Each structure stands twice: as C-alpha cells, then as structure tokens.
N, C-alpha and C positions, 0 to 999 in steps of 0.2 A: 083414575092415575090407575095402571096396571095393579091385576093381584097376582102375585107369585105364592106359587104351593111348593115350599121346600120338604122333601124326603129326607130325614137324617139316617144315618147306616151308622149302627150297631150303638145306638141310642135307648135305653131303657130295657136293652134284652140282656137275659140270661144273666143276670147279676153285673153285667157290666155296661160301663158308660151311664153309668148314673145319670137322669138329670129332670128332675122337676119340672113340668110343662113348663110352672108359676116362674121359673128361674129362666125356661126358654124364652116364654115371652118378655121378660122385663129385658134380659137379653137382646132380642131383636131392636123394643121401643130403643132402647139407647143407642142401640145401630143405627138409628135415622127412622127404621121401620113405621107403615099407621096403622091403623087397627087391626094388630096384629091376634090373631088366632090361632090357637093349638089345637089338636082333634087327637084322641084317648093316647095312651103313655107310652108311643111306639115314635117318638120326636115326626111329624106330622106338625108342620106350622104355615099359615097362611098369614100373608100383609101385604098391605099396599107401599110401594115404590116404584118413581121417577125411574129408578136404576133397569138396565137393560136383566136379563135372567142369570148371564153369568157375570155382571157386576154385583149382583144381589146375591148370589154365591158364593163371590169370594169373601164376598166384605160377611157375611156370615160365617163362611169357616173361618178366615181369622178370630172373629169374637168367641165363636169357640174352640180354639187353638186355646187362644188366652184362656177361656174361661175353665176347661178343662184338665189343661195342661197336654192335651194329645189332641189328634188331627183326626175328625168324623170326618166320613163323607156328606156329601151334601148335595142333593141331584134337587134342581130345579125344572117345575114342569108351570105350564097355562093350563088356566080350567078347558079349555079348547085340546091344548094337546088329553089331559087323563077323559075328556069327555071322549075323544077319536077311541084312545083305546079300549075303553068299556066297548061303546059298540063295534069294535073292530075286534073282538074276542075269537080267536080261531080255534076256541072249543065252546060255542054255544051247551052244549048239553053238560056241560062240569057244573058243579051246584060253586055255587059263588065264592065260598069260603074254603075251597077246595082247588080254585083256581088262584096263584099268584102271579103277579105282574111283578116283574125284578127291573128296576131302575138302575140300567149302568150311566158313568159319570161322562160317555161320548159313544157312539155307534156300535155296536156289539161287532168284533174280528171277523174274516171272513172264514177263520177256523173254528168259530166260537163252539161248534157242536162235536169239535174235537176231542176222546178222550170222554164222552157223555157214559155214563153208566144210569141206567134206567131198568133197575130190579125189579121194580111190582107195577111195571106199568104206566109208569110217567109219562106223559105228551111235553112236548117242547114244540115253541115254534119261536124264531126271532125275528123281529121288528122292528129294525134302525136300532134305538137305544136302551129297547128292552125288550127280556126276553121272558115269554109267556112260559109256566110250568103247571101242569093240572097234575094233583097228585089224587088222585082216583082214592085212594086208602089215606088220606091225608098226611101232610109234611110232615108232622110231629114223629111217624114211624117209620119214615121214608126213609131210603140207604141212595136215593139218588145222590149223585155226584157231578157237577160243571163245573168245571174251573174257571171256565170264564164271567161265572156271577160273585169271584173273589172280592171284588170292590164294589158289587150289589149291593141294590138295598130292598127289599120286598114288601109288599101290600098284595092283600088279597083283594080279589076284583067288588068286594063290598066296601074296602075302606077306598078305594078308585073312585069309583060312583058317587060316595058321600063324600069325599075330597071336591070332586066336580062340582057337586050340588052347593057347599058352601065357599066355594069361591066365586057360584053365580050369584049365592046371594049376596055376595060383599060389593060386586061389581054393579048389585044394582042400588048399592046406599047410595 
C-alpha cells in the first residue's frame, strides 16, 4: 500500500490554524488512512492508503475543513518526490535550515517569478510544483516577497529529508 506524505498549509503557524498532531492523527485514521504518523507541529502527516495522491488529498481536505471550520491547503507528495527534491537542490551550498522548499497545489505558473522582491540576496528556483528559496540570513528576518507562494506551504530542506526518510521506513514495514 503506498505511503502518502501530506503537507498542510497554515496549520500551527503563528497562532492560526491550531490543530494538535494527536487530533490530526485521529482525523486521518477516521478518514480510513492506515499507519498514520505525524512529524513536528507544522502539519506534516504520513499514512498508507490505496487512494491516489489526488483522492487522498481531497479526502483529507474535506475532513480538515469539517474539523476546523475552514479550508486548509493540502499538498500530497510521495517519498520518491521528496527524495528527488532533496537530491536536486539547486543551492547545494545553502545551510539546509535556510533553504525552504515551497509546495504548491499545482505546477507553478510560467510567470511565477514576476513581482519577485529579493532585498536580502535571496535566491529562487522554480521546479514544477515546488519553488526553492534560499534565505542567506534566515527566513524569519527576510523581507522576501513572491505572490506565487500565496497558496504554498514551506518546509526546510532538513524537514524534506526527514519526511522522505520516515516514508521509506513506513514502506519497509
């Protein structure tokens, strides 16, 4: 049975979208997902399901909307996709915690880099449904702006690697 990695947008960030990871696990189990596992308090959940990535994402989105009273973004990726994102890092010299992979619900538009503002030397690379951003001084102090990221959810490279590692361990069960 395939392992899906769900990346939730705007969950447990900045005081909005509060959802305990124990509640997320229960919600996923009640939706019929198996061997549910969460990782850190930022909306990462892995599970087994025979559903396609798209169907699993829609089911999880519906369950979250019911539970939270509002829609949250759900991006589903596979272990292979996460491994490729880590391996194909366009900024290999960047510190992993200063490199964010922004996950989009669909491929980035051709004009994704229009209106880009990089005041602190940030570097950006578009790769299909992901946009890498290297923040040389850290994302917390950056004034970086990119409207194409409005519906994205970001994870640093360390988290991307860890999620791939957890998915691999789940596949081997």
